[in-house]
Every structure is written in C-alpha cells, then in structure tokens.
C-alpha positions in Angstrom: -28.2 1.6 -6.1 -29.5 2.0 -9.7 -27.9 3.7 -12.7 -29.2 4.2 -16.2 -26.8 3.3 -18.9 -26.6 6.7 -20.6 -25.9 8.7 -17.5 -23.4 6.1 -16.4 -21.4 6.6 -19.5 -21.3 10.3 -18.9 -20.9 10.5 -15.2 -18.3 8.0 -14.2 -14.7 9.1 -14.5 -11.2 7.9 -14.3 -10.0 10.5 -11.8 -12.7 11.9 -9.5 -10.3 14.6 -8.1 -9.5 16.2 -11.4 -11.4 17.3 -14.4 -9.6 15.3 -17.1 -8.7 11.7 -17.7 -5.6 12.4 -19.7 -2.2 11.5 -18.3 0.7 13.9 -17.7 4.2 12.7 -17.0 6.5 14.6 -14.6 9.6 16.1 -16.3 12.4 13.8 -17.3 15.8 15.3 -17.1 17.7 12.6 -19.0 17.2 13.4 -22.7 15.6 10.7 -24.9 15.2 10.5 -28.6 11.7 9.0 -28.2 8.5 10.5 -26.9 7.7 9.3 -23.4 4.4 7.4 -23.1 2.6 5.6 -20.4 3.5 1.9 -20.6 0.9 -0.6 -21.6 -1.4 -1.6 -18.7 -0.4 1.4 -16.6 -2.3 4.3 -15.0 -0.6 7.4 -13.6 -1.5 10.4 -11.5 -0.8 13.9 -12.8 1.3 16.3 -10.6 -1.9 18.3 -10.0 -3.8 15.2 -8.8 -1.0 14.5 -6.3 -1.0 18.0 -4.9 -4.7 18.0 -4.5 -4.8 14.6 -2.7 -1.9 15.1 -0.3 -3.7 18.0 1.5 -6.1 15.6 3.1 -3.8 12.8 4.2 -0.3 12.0 5.6 -0.5 8.4 4.2 0.9 8.0 0.7 -1.2 4.9 0.1 -4.2 7.1 0.1 -3.0 8.9 -3.0 -4.0 5.7 -4.9 -7.6 5.8 -3.8 -8.8 7.4 -7.1 -7.4 4.7 -9.4 -10.3 2.5 -10.6 -10.1 -1.0 -9.0 -7.8 0.2 -6.1 -9.0 0.3 -2.5 -7.3 0.5 0.8 -6.9 -1.8 3.8 -6.9 0.8 6.6 -4.2 0.2 9.2 -2.1 2.8 11.0 -2.4 6.5 10.3 0.5 6.5 7.7 0.5 2.8 6.8 -2.6 1.8 4.8 -2.1 -1.2 2.5 -3.3 -0.8 -1.2 -5.6 -3.5 -2.6 -5.9 -4.1 -6.3 -8.8 -6.2 -7.4 -9.0 -7.9 -4.1 -5.3 -8.6 -3.8 -3.2 -6.8 -1.2 0.1 -6.5 0.7 2.8 -8.9 -0.5 0.6 -10.0 -3.4 1.4 -6.6 -5.0 4.8 -5.4 -6.0 5.3 -2.1 -4.3 8.3 0.0 -5.2 9.4 3.3 -3.6 12.0 5.1 -5.7 12.7 1.8 -7.4 13.3 -0.1 -4.2 11.4 -3.3 -3.4 10.7 -2.5 0.3 9.4 -5.2 2.6 7.4 -4.9 5.8 9.6 -6.0 8.7 6.9 -6.7 11.2 4.6 -9.7 12.1 1.7 -7.3 11.6 3.1 -5.5 8.5 2.9 -2.2 10.3 5.9 -0.7 8.4 4.4 -1.2 5.0 6.4 0.0 1.9 4.5 3.2 1.2 4.9 4.3 4.8 8.5 5.2 4.0 7.6 8.1 1.8 5.5 11.1 2.9 2.9 12.4 0.4 4.7 15.8 0.3 7.7 14.0 -1.2 5.8 12.1 -3.9 6.5 13.2 -7.5 5.1 10.3 -9.4 2.5 7.6 -8.8 2.0 4.8 -11.3 -0.2 1.6 -11.0 -0.2 -1.5 -13.1 -3.3 -3.7 -12.6 -4.6 -6.8 -14.4 -2.0 -7.8 -17.0 1.3 -6.6 -15.6 4.4 -6.4 -17.9 7.2 -8.8 -16.7 9.6 -5.8 -16.7 7.8 -4.3 -13.7 6.2 -7.4 -12.2 7.8 -10.3 -10.4 7.1 -12.2 -7.1 3.6 -10.8 -7.2 0.1 -11.7 -8.6 -2.1 -8.7 -8.1 -0.3 -5.7 -9.7 2.6 -3.3 -9.3 2.7 0.1 -7.6 5.5 2.6 -8.3 5.8 5.7 -6.1 8.7 8.0 -6.7 10.2 11.2 -5.3 10.5 14.1 -7.7 13.2 13.9 -10.4 16.5 15.7 -9.8 16.5 19.3 -11.0 19.3 20.7 -13.1 20.0 24.1 -14.6 19.4 24.6 -18.3 22.3 25.1 -20.7 23.8 28.6 -20.1 21.8 29.1 -16.9 23.6 29.8 -13.7 23.0 28.2 -10.3 19.4 27.3 -9.6 17.9 27.4 -6.1 14.3 26.5 -5.3 12.3 25.0 -2.5 8.9 24.7 -0.8 7.7 25.1 2.7 4.2 24.0 3.9 2.0 22.9 6.7 -1.4 21.4 7.3 -4.1 21.0 10.0 -7.0 18.5 10.1 -9.7 18.8 12.7 -10.5 15.1 13.2 -7.7 13.9 15.5 -6.3 17.4 15.7 -3.7 16.3 13.1 -1.0 18.7 12.1 2.5 18.7 10.4 4.8 20.4 8.0 7.1 19.9 5.1 10.3 21.5 3.8 12.2 21.1 0.5 15.2 22.9 -0.9 17.3 22.3 -4.0 20.6 23.8 -5.2 21.6 22.9 -8.7 23.9 23.7 -11.6 23.9 22.2 -15.1 25.8 19.2 -13.8 25.1 18.9 -10.1 22.0 18.8 -8.0 21.7 18.7 -4.2 18.3 18.5 -2.5 16.7 17.9 0.8 13.1 17.0 1.7 11.7 16.6 5.2 8.3 16.2 6.7 6.6 15.6 10.0 3.0 14.6 10.8 1.1 13.6 14.0 -2.4 13.1 15.1 -4.4 12.1 18.1 -7.1 9.4 18.0 -9.7 10.1 15.3 -13.5 10.1 16.0 -16.1 8.2 14.1 -19.4 9.8 13.0 -21.2 8.3 16.0 -20.8 5.9 18.9 -19.8 2.4 17.9 -19.0 1.1 21.4 -19.8 2.0 25.0 -17.7 4.8 26.5 -15.4 3.6 29.3 -11.9 3.0 30.6 -9.2 2.0 28.1 -8.2 -0.7 30.6 -10.0 -2.2 33.6 -6.9 -3.9 35.0 -6.5 -2.7 38.6 -2.7 -2.1 38.2 -3.4 0.1 35.1 -6.0 2.0 37.0 -3.8 2.5 40.1 -0.8 3.6 38.1 -2.8 6.1 36.0 -2.3 4.2 32.7 -6.0 3.6 32.2 -8.0 6.6 30.9 -11.5 7.3 29.6 -12.4 6.7 25.9 -15.6 8.1 24.5 -17.9 5.9 22.5 -17.0 7.6 19.2 -13.3 7.6 19.8 -11.3 5.1 17.7 -8.7 3.9 20.2 -5.2 3.2 19.1 -5.4 5.4 16.0 -2.9 8.1 17.0 0.5 8.5 15.3 3.6 10.6 14.8 6.0 10.3 11.8 9.2 12.0 10.7 10.8 11.6 7.3 14.0 13.0 5.8 15.6 12.5 2.4 18.9 13.9 1.1 19.8 13.3 -2.5 22.8 14.3 -4.7 22.8 13.9 -8.5 25.2 14.4 -11.4 24.5 14.6 -15.1 26.7 15.2 -18.1 26.5 18.4 -20.2 24.3 16.7 -22.8 21.9 15.5 -20.2 22.1 11.9 -21.4 23.8 10.3 -18.4 22.7 10.7 -14.8 23.7 9.2 -11.5 21.9 9.9 -8.2 22.5 8.9 -4.6 19.6 9.2 -2.1 19.7 8.7 1.7 16.5 8.4 3.6 15.9 8.4 7.3 12.6 7.7 9.0 11.7 8.0 12.7 8.2 7.0 13.9 8.1 7.4 17.7 4.6 5.8 17.8 1.9 4.7 15.4 -1.1 2.9 16.9 -3.3 0.3 15.2 -7.0 -0.1 16.0 -7.2 -3.4 14.2 -4.1 -5.1 15.7 -3.3 -6.4 19.1 -0.1 -4.3 19.4 1.1 -0.8 18.6 4.2 0.4 16.9 6.3 2.1 19.6 9.3 2.8 17.4 10.3 2.4 13.8 13.7 3.6 12.7 14.8 3.1 9.1 17.9 4.2 7.1 18.1 3.6 3.4 20.6 4.2 0.7 19.6 4.3 -3.0 22.1 4.6 -5.9 20.6 5.0 -9.3 22.1 5.4 -12.8 20.2 6.2 -16.0 21.8 6.6 -19.4 20.7 7.3 -23.0 22.7 5.6 -25.7 22.5 5.3 -29.5 21.1 1.8 -29.0 18.6 2.6 -26.3 18.6 3.2 -22.5 20.4 1.6 -19.5 19.0 1.7 -16.0 20.8 0.4 -13.0 20.0 0.6 -9.3 21.5 -0.7 -6.0 19.9 -0.1 -2.6 20.0 -1.1 1.1 17.5 -0.5 3.9 18.1 -1.2 7.6 15.0 -1.2 9.8 14.7 -1.4 13.6 11.1 -1.9 14.6 9.5 -2.2 18.1 6.0 -3.0 19.2 4.3 -3.0 22.6 1.0 -1.9 24.1 0.2 1.8 23.5 -1.7 4.1 25.8 -5.2 2.8 24.9 -4.5 -0.9 25.8 -4.1 -2.8 29.0 -0.4 -2.6 29.8 0.0 -4.7 33.0 -0.5 -8.5 32.8 0.1 -9.7 36.4 3.9 -9.2 36.8 4.5 -8.3 33.2 4.8 -4.6 32.3 3.8 -4.8 28.6 5.0 -7.2 25.9 8.1 -5.9 24.0 8.4 -7.2 20.5 11.5 -6.3 18.4 12.2 -6.8 14.7 15.3 -6.1 12.7 15.2 -6.2 8.9 18.1 -5.8 6.4 17.1 -5.5 2.7 19.7 -5.2 0.0 18.9 -5.2 -3.7 20.1 -4.5 -7.2 18.5 -4.2 -10.6 19.9 -3.8 -14.2 17.7 -3.2 -17.2 18.5 -2.4 -20.8 15.9 -1.1 -23.3 17.4 -1.9 -26.7 16.0 -0.2 -29.8 16.2 -3.2 -32.2 14.4 -1.3 -35.0 12.1 1.7 -35.3 9.4 -0.8 -34.6 10.9 -3.2 -31.9 12.2 -2.6 -28.4 13.7 -5.4 -26.4 13.9 -5.1 -22.6 16.4 -7.3 -20.8 16.9 -7.2 -17.1 18.2 -8.9 -14.0 17.2 -8.3 -10.4 18.7 -9.6 -7.1 17.4 -9.1 -3.5 18.8 -10.3 -0.2 16.6 -10.0 2.8 17.4 -10.9 6.4 14.9 -10.8 9.3 15.1 -11.3 13.1 11.9 -11.2 15.2 12.4 -11.6 18.9 10.3 -10.9 22.0 12.3 -10.1 25.2 11.2 -11.4 28.5 8.7 -9.4 30.5 7.9 -9.8 34.2 8.4 -13.1 36.1 5.4 -15.1 34.7 4.7 -16.8 31.4 6.7 -14.3 29.4 10.0 -15.1 31.1 12.8 -15.7 31.7 14.1 -16.3 28.2 13.5 -14.6 24.8 10.8 -15.8 22.5 12.2 -16.1 19.0 9.4 -15.7 16.5 11.7 -15.8 13.5 15.5 -16.3 13.9 17.8 -15.5 11.0 15.0 -15.4 8.5 16.3 -15.5 5.0 14.5 -14.7 1.7 16.7 -14.2 -1.3 15.4 -13.6 -4.8 17.1 -13.7 -8.3 15.2 -12.8 -11.4 15.8 -12.6 -15.1 13.4 -11.2 -17.7 13.0 -10.4 -21.4 10.2 -8.3 -22.9 9.6 -7.5 -26.5 7.5 -4.4 -27.5 6.5 -4.2 -31.2 4.7 -1.3 -32.9 3.5 -3.2 -36.0 1.5 -0.3 -37.4 0.4 3.1 -36.0 -2.7 1.2 -34.9 -1.3 -2.1 -33.5 1.3 -2.8 -30.8 2.1 -6.0 -28.9 4.0 -6.8 -25.8 5.3 -10.3 -24.9 7.5 -11.1 -21.9 8.8 -13.9 -19.9 10.4 -13.8 -16.4 12.1 -16.3 -14.2 12.0 -15.8 -10.4 14.1 -18.0 -8.1 13.3 -17.5 -4.4 15.4 -19.2 -1.7 14.1 -19.1 2.0 15.4 -20.4 5.3 15.2 -19.7 9.0 17.2 -20.7 12.1 16.0 -22.7 15.2 13.5 -21.0 17.5 12.5 -21.1 21.2 9.8 -20.0 23.5 10.2 -17.6 26.5 11.5 -20.2 28.9 14.1 -23.0 29.0 12.7 -24.3 32.3 10.3 -27.2 32.4 7.1 -26.5 34.2 6.6 -22.9 33.1 3.2 -22.7 31.4 4.3 -20.8 28.3 7.2 -23.2 27.8 5.0 -26.2 28.0 2.7 -24.7 25.4 5.5 -23.8 23.0 8.2 -26.5 23.6 6.4 -29.1 21.3 5.9 -26.5 18.5 9.5 -25.3 18.7 10.9 -28.9 18.7 8.9 -29.8 15.7 9.9 -26.6 13.8 13.6 -27.1 14.7 13.6 -30.7 13.5 12.0 -29.8 10.2 13.8 -29.0 6.9 13.3 -25.3 6.8 15.2 -24.5 3.6 12.9 -23.9 0.6 13.6 -23.0 -3.0 10.9 -21.9 -5.5 11.3 -21.6 -9.2 8.6 -19.4 -10.5 7.8 -18.6 -14.2 5.9 -15.5 -15.2 4.5 -14.8 -18.7 2.6 -11.9 -20.2 1.1 -11.3 -23.6 -0.7 -8.0 -24.4 -2.0 -6.2 -27.5 -3.3 -2.7 -28.0 -5.3 -1.6 -31.0 -5.9 2.1 -31.6 -8.0 2.5 -34.8 -8.1 6.3 -34.4 -7.6 9.2 -32.0 -11.0 8.6 -30.3 -10.7 5.0 -29.2 -8.3 2.3 -28.1 -8.6 -1.4 -27.1 -6.2 -3.4 -24.9 -6.4 -7.0 -24.0 -4.0 -9.6 -22.7 -3.1 -12.6 -20.6 -0.7 -13.0 -17.7 0.7 -15.8 -15.6 2.2 -14.5 -12.4 3.6 -16.2 -9.4 4.5 -15.2 -5.8 6.3 -17.2 -3.1 5.1 -17.0 0.5 6.6 -14.4 2.8 8.7 -15.3 5.9 5.8 -15.1 8.3 3.5 -17.3 6.1 6.2 -20.0 6.2 8.0 -19.6 9.5 5.5 -18.4 12.1 5.5 -21.6 14.3 3.8 -21.2 17.6 0.2 -22.4 18.1 0.0 -20.8 21.6 -2.9 -18.4 21.1 -1.1 -15.4 22.7 1.8 -15.8 20.3 -0.4 -16.6 17.3 -2.5 -13.4 17.6 0.7 -11.4 17.4 1.3 -12.8 13.9 -1.5 -11.2 11.9 -1.2 -8.8 9.0 -4.8 -8.9 7.9 -6.4 -7.2 10.9 -9.1 -9.8 11.6 -8.2 -10.4 15.2 -7.4 -14.1 14.8 -4.1 -15.8 15.4 -2.0 -17.3 12.6 0.5 -20.2 12.3 2.7 -20.7 9.2 3.4 -23.7 7.1 7.0 -24.3 5.9 5.7 -26.4 2.9 3.5 -23.7 1.4 3.6 -23.6 -2.4 3.9 -20.4 -4.4 0.7 -18.8 -5.6 0.1 -18.9 -9.4 -2.4 -16.5 -10.9 -3.7 -16.8 -14.5 -5.3 -13.5 -15.4 -7.1 -12.2 -18.5 -8.0 -8.5 -18.8 -9.3 -6.1 -21.4 -9.7 -2.4 -21.6 -11.9 -0.3 -24.0 -11.2 3.4 -24.0 -13.5 5.8 -25.8 -12.9 9.6 -25.8 -12.9 12.7 -27.9 -9.8 13.4 -30.0 -8.2 15.7 -27.4 -9.3 13.7 -24.4 -10.5 16.9 -22.8 -14.3 16.8 -23.6 -15.4 13.3 -22.6 -14.1 9.8 -22.1 -15.3 6.4 -20.9 -13.1 3.5 -20.0 -14.2 -0.1 -19.2 -11.9 -2.8 -17.9 -13.3 -6.3 -17.1 -10.9 -8.9 -15.7 -10.8 -12.6 -14.5 -8.1 -14.4 -12.5 -7.8 -18.0 -11.4 -5.3 -18.5 -8.7 -3.7 -21.9 -8.0 -2.4 -22.6 -4.5 -3.9 -19.3 -3.2 -2.7 -18.8 0.4 -5.8 -18.7 2.5 -6.5 -19.8 6.1 -8.0 -22.9 7.7 -8.8 -23.9 11.3 -5.6 -25.0 13.1 -5.5 -28.8 12.4 -6.8 -30.8 15.3 -9.0 -27.9 16.5 -12.5 -26.7 15.7 -13.1 -23.0 15.0 -15.9 -21.6 17.1 -18.3 -19.0 15.8 -18.6 -15.7 17.6 -15.0 -15.6 18.8 -11.5 -15.3 17.6 -9.6 -18.5 16.7 -6.1 -19.7 15.8 -5.8 -20.4 12.1 -3.1 -21.8 9.8 -2.1 -20.7 6.3 -3.0 -23.2 3.7 -2.8 -23.6 -0.1 -6.2 -23.7 -1.8 -7.6 -22.4 -5.1 -9.4 -19.1 -5.8 -11.0 -17.0 -8.5 -11.5 -13.3 -8.7 -13.4 -11.4 -11.4 -14.9 -8.0 -11.8 -14.9 -4.8 -13.8 -13.8 -1.1 -13.5 -15.7 1.6 -15.4 -14.6 5.2 -15.4 -15.1 8.4 -17.4 -15.5 12.1 -17.5 -17.7 14.6 -19.4 -17.3 18.4 -19.9 -20.6 19.9 -19.0 -19.9 23.5 -19.7 -17.1 26.0 -20.4 -17.7 29.7 -19.8 -15.5 32.7 -19.7 -17.0 33.9 -16.5 -17.4 30.7 -14.5 -14.8 28.4 -16.0 -15.0 24.7 -16.8 -17.5 22.3 -15.2 -16.7 18.7 -15.5 -18.5 15.7 -14.1 -16.3 12.8 -13.1 -16.6 9.4 -11.4 -15.9 5.7 -11.4 -17.5 2.4 -10.5 -15.7 -0.8 -9.4 -16.9 -4.3 -8.7 -14.9 -7.3 -7.5 -16.0 -10.8 -6.6 -13.6 -13.2 -4.9 -14.3 -16.9 -4.1 -12.2 -19.7 -2.6 -13.1 -22.5 -5.0 -11.7 -25.2 -2.7 -14.0 -24.4 0.2 -16.6 -22.2 -1.6 -16.0 -19.5 1.0 -15.7 -15.8 0.1 -12.2 -14.4 0.0 -11.3 -12.1 2.8 -11.2 -8.3 2.5 -12.7 -7.9 -0.9 -14.2 -4.4 -1.5 -18.0 -4.4 -2.3 -19.5 -2.5 -5.2 -18.4 1.1 -4.9 -18.6 4.3 -6.9 -17.3 7.9 -6.8 -19.1 10.8 -8.6 -17.7 14.3 -8.7 -18.5 17.7 -10.0 -15.4 19.8 -10.7 -15.1 23.5 -11.5 -11.9 25.0 -12.8 -11.5 28.7 -13.3 -7.9 29.9 -13.7 -5.9 28.6 -10.8 -9.0 27.9 -8.6 -10.5 24.5 -8.5 -13.6 23.4 -6.6 -14.8 19.8 -6.2 -18.0 18.2 -4.8 -17.6 14.4 -4.5 -19.9 11.7 -3.5 -18.6 8.3 -2.4 -21.0 5.4 -2.6 -20.3 1.9 -1.1 -22.7 -1.0 -1.1 -23.3 -3.3 1.8 -20.7 -6.0 2.3 -22.4 -9.4 2.5 -19.8 -11.7 0.9 -17.5 -12.3 3.8 -14.9 -15.0 4.8 -16.5 -17.3 7.3 -13.3 -19.1 8.3 -11.8 -15.7 9.5 -15.0 -14.5 11.1 -15.1 -11.5 8.8 -17.9 -9.1 9.6 -20.6 -7.8 7.3 -20.8 -4.0 6.9 -23.6 -1.7 5.8 -23.7 0.4 2.7 -23.0 4.2 3.0 -22.8 7.4 1.1 -20.4 10.2 1.9 -20.1 13.8 0.6 -16.7 15.5 0.4 -15.9 19.1 -0.5 -12.6 20.6 -1.4 -11.2 23.7 -3.0 -7.7 24.8 -4.0 -6.3 28.2 -5.1 -2.8 29.1 -6.3 -1.7 32.8 -6.0 1.8 33.5 -7.3 3.8 30.9 -5.4 1.3 30.2 -2.6 -1.1 27.2 -2.9 -4.0 26.9 -0.4 -6.2 23.8 -0.1 -9.3 23.6 2.1 -11.7 20.7 2.3 -14.3 18.9 4.3 -14.4 15.1 4.3 -17.6 13.3 5.4 -19.5 16.6 5.3 -22.6 15.3 7.1 -20.6 13.4 9.7 -22.1 10.0 8.7 -21.2 6.9 10.8 -20.1 4.0 8.7 -18.0 0.8 9.1 -14.9 0.5 6.9 -15.4 -2.6 4.7 -11.7 -3.3 4.5 -10.3 -2.4 8.0 -10.9 -5.6 9.9 -12.1 -5.6 13.5 -11.7 -3.2 16.3 -9.2 -4.5 18.9 -7.9 -1.0 19.8 -8.4 -1.0 23.5 -8.5 -3.2 26.6 -7.1 -6.7 27.2 -5.8 -7.2 23.6 -3.1 -9.8 24.5 -5.8 -12.3 25.4 -7.2 -13.8 22.2 -10.8 -13.4 23.4 -10.2 -10.7 26.0 -11.8 -8.0 23.7 -15.3 -7.9 22.1 -15.7 -9.9 18.9 -17.2 -8.7 15.7 -16.9 -4.9 16.0 -15.8 -3.4 12.6 -13.4 -0.5 12.6 -15.4 2.6 11.8 -14.4 5.3 9.3 -13.6 8.8 10.3 -16.3 11.3 11.0 -16.3 14.8 9.7 -12.9 16.4 9.2 -12.2 20.0 8.1 -8.7 20.4 6.8 -6.4 23.0 5.3 -2.9 23.1 4.0 -0.6 25.9 2.7 2.4 25.4 0.6 4.8 28.2 -0.5 7.3 27.7 -3.3 10.4 29.8 -3.5 
C-alpha cells in the first residue's frame, strides 16, 4: 500500500461516513451561561453520523468504527468490544448513560455497550490518548461515553409536546431484521419517554468457504436426537442472535431550565446470542437497571450527581451449532449473577472567567457469582462448580481537575485522581465432593490452594494528566499532553482458579481458544502515555482539514499471558495459560482529514474523506507481540450531499497482520480491501437508508476476532480445529426506514 504525501493530506478524513470533520453537540436542555465545547482530548459523532451508521448494525460498538484509532474485537452480533490503540475491554472505561457497566460473564459476552441499542443512541464521545481524570479512572486505554437522547421539554409558553419515531430494518446477510419505537410526552416541566427495540439474525455467511461443509456435531447422540445439522463451508456457525431492549424515563426541570432530575429504567432480554470465537453461547441474558441523574446550573458553576444499579442474570450453554451431548451430560449450564451499584458527584466551579475547577467523587460496589450446575452423571456431577463465589470489587475515587484558559490561544488542563480498589472472593469447589471422580481429582488441589490463600486485595492507584492546547488562529490548533493511568485486574483475572483444561477454556474473554487461570497477586497496570495532536483546517472547518495524532505508551505490569507454570505450551494447538504481570509498549499514529472537491447547485457537494491508523504493540519483557493489535488500516470515502440526499462510496483497506502473539497462538491474517456503498434520503418525516457492505463479496479474515470455535466438540480444549481465524461477513444488502411523528 503506497500513498503520496500530498494526496494523503487531502484524502484522509476524520469521519468517513460524513462530509465534514466539524463536531456538533446534541441539544442540551439545562441552560448554561457558557458555550458548550468538546472537552480536550475528545472526539464526538454528530447526530447525522449516528443515524447513518445505525442502519447497518444492531451493535452500538460499531458506531465507533469511524473514530481514528478505534477498532473492534468482533464477538457476538450485538456485543463487539471497542479497542483504542490496541487496548480493549476492561482497559477502557465504558459508560452507558453515565453508568460504569461491567461484563458479568467469564467470556465477557454481556459487554457494556450491548445494553444500549443503536436506535437509542443520542451521543457518542471517545477520549483516547491523554484522558482527563474527570472522565478516566480504573482504565489505561481511553474512555467511551454513549448516551441516550436528552430529555425533551416544551419551550416556554408552549403546550404539551408529543413526538416519536417508529422504524425497521432488514439485512440480507443472516436475514437480520428488527424494529424500534420511541414516544415522548412532555410539558415545560415534565417529560416522559419510552424507547424500545428488537433485533435478530441467523448465522452470517463469509465471502467464501473457510472450512469444509459438514455436520455441526458428529456425536452419535446429537445425530440420533436431531440436534446435529448441516453447516455450509461459508456459514459462520454460532453467529445468530436475538435481542430486546426497553427503556422508560421520566424527567423534571424547573421553569428556568436550570435544574433537571431524570430517572431511567432499562430492561434487556437476550434469549440467545451465539459466539463463533468462544466455547459457549449466551442462552439468556436478563438485565434490569435503574439510573437516577441530577444536573443543575448555579451562579458558581454546575453540579452533576448520579446513582445507578444494575442486576444481571446471565446463562451460557451450547447453542444449536455445537456438540450438546457429552456422554451422559446434556450440555454444560453456566450461570452468572452480577449486581452493580454506583454513584458519582461532580462539581464544575467557575473560579474566574479563566479558571474552572472540577471536583468529584465516585463509588462503585460490584458483586459477582459464577456457578456451573451439575450435568449428567459423569465428570460434571454431582455437585456445583463454583468458578467465582461471592466475588467482590469495590472502588472509591476522588479527583480534582483544573482547566485554565490563559489567553484566547492557550489553555491547559491538569488533573489528579486517586482510585482505591478492594477485591475479595469466597471459597470455591469443583463439581464433586466425592473422592475418585475424575473432575474432582483434577480440581481438588486447585480449589484447596485457592481456598487457603489470602484472597483479599486492595490497590491504591494514582492517576495524573497534564494537557495543553494552543490555537494560534482559526485555521490551526495543537494539543499535547502526558497521562499516568492505572487499572486494577478484574475478578476473572484474579480469581479464576482451575487449571483443569475444560474449566480453563470457559474463562476466556479474548477469543483465542485457549484456557486461562487467574493470579490473586496480580498488580495493577500502570500506563505512562504521551500524545500530541495537530489540526489544520480552513476557518470554517467546511472546506478542508487534516489532523495528525502520534502517541506512545509504556505500560508497567501489563497483564499478559504465560504458559501455565509447570507446563510447556505446544505449538499448533490450544493451551492453558495464566495471567501474568509483564511490561509493554504501544506506539502509533492516527491521521485523518477531509477535502471539499466541488460544490454545484445541480449536483450538490462532493467531499473526499478518510483516515489512516497505525498501532504497534510489544511485550518488552518477552519481546513477543501484544495480542489483538490492529494492523495498518485506512478508510477512504467519496460523499455527495444534495439537499436531504446523501450518497457515499467507501473503501476499507487493511494490511496483512504479521505481528502476532506467539504465546497465545494468534493467527496471521491477510490484507484485504472492501468497497461499501450507502445512500440516505429524508422526505418530510421519513428517512430511508439503503446500503451494500462488502460490495464484491470478498472473503477476508477478521484481524481482531480471534479463532473460529463455533461448531463441533467445543468443550474439549483441542476437540476443534486449531488456527482458523473468524472470517468477516460477505456481501450484505440492507435497508432501514424510520418515520418521525
């Protein structure tokens, strides 16, 4: 892949799906005496970008795909995990409507962004590189904020306001379909709204055969009972899903619009969501969440307070594409219950016309039980396998941040944050309490050692950021800074205890097919990051723009993996690994821009857009490559806007992935190029979106989706083929209609 410098500066863009790189904020109902601006270090999608992107996906994480430096770890159909500069999952702070949601699953199937449907997203904001302490904490890679639309109130003197939206979609690949409904009833002081959505899909197909066609299971009992069925060579087994989300919110504001309180209740029901890169499938995920939020404007500044609670009941087992019977055992039930309670208080104090002081406190209490009921009369019986018993992870944070606008050209931001994380877990046990049972003999020693250990851990983490922005004139700005960020291990990294391969492979949230064992004595990760951004554009931001962001991060006590002590990892097969503290470095650059090619009265505006991202990650202790780092990639687009009609031609370019983690057996993937087409048209209150992804039906392997273990004897660590990357979707034609009323 070769680019000339001049065309690169013209062609690459910050947002390939839209014509402009400028940022628009959604309406804010609470009145403020200051003009709202995007905070330092942040990028944000416009409402138009969100509407355009949601037509092609039912996964809110995929709305982030057009941020420079952001990629996706593909998992279930509605549960992809965002990756920022090679760091993913719990290394990022992900907030949904201000709530710090946690994946309550040993495979992290119920990821935070899976709890909000794209049709219910009103704002998306991403902080990468140097993250302000007021939005960071217990993370080292960045912060993602995804919010529902703001409450709507009637204007002064206006009567009762009613509005809503109804829509539906269809996508050919997987025969995916679904719908959404929203309705609001509001006065000047009160607002009541409902938003609901449903989405489901069959298995998707790749752009060609990546395996031999055959039965989903060759077990005689699966065949005789009709469970086993035929899967074509291009069918990605265990990729079907069905999801339902409902949210009801009530809000009150005073007559002046300076005080607002809102209560939201969310309910999610996922009857099934299958995972081609995990040994299990999600067979049920029920979540109920309550979110109370207050925001007020005062003479001295603003006050923001929030309290929330989420209760999750999560179940896993073998879906329809996997072997279900194992001798006398009909499946392997795995249950998880998570309870997440949190609160946050933040005051932004206007010290002077130049200085703003942000003070805040956060508290989170998390409880997790992960147990596997007995199945059959063999090794998975007669007792219950306790993977995590009474897991506890409590966090208390304090932070202070000072923003100073020294001159119209110079601003600085300095912050410090203290995070205290306390963790513990109760005693565990294997399936059996009887001597002589095979599974008990394999787990009794591990359980005894775990139960005899001191499992209580307390981490005191210090975070610091310093950032400066220089804007000499309306056509350029420069931002640079340093951050020290820390993250404590999650419950599974510390408290997964069994070295029995069958149990270990059920504890894997990276999709590489291996088994994982925790380490109670893991230290928190500490990342030291420097980042800079240069942004050049015309005075209006409408004609052209180029943005360049290089970054470098050195991570002490990076949590990587090693061969289970006392064993030797064998190449060409899956192994049992253990989490371990080592050191790592990550560096790279994001380049983006846009250029207005032409503007005519007859044919509208033509804008070329695109972005290029490069990330390199290395374990400096072992000199191994870091796992799941995106190779060099680019997006180039040509966008036409004429009235309310927008057309886009987009090319996605990804280089071959050759830097892979040897300890995890990560597979290399080839480079590829995809072409996507889409168009949208708004007529009165009706919006129509039509598009084709992967126009030429190219076959390609996803560089960040792990290995394919979506069918067959997946409970056996090496009962499935090794080294088959999960393929990306083949051609998909989609359409969506949304009517506002």
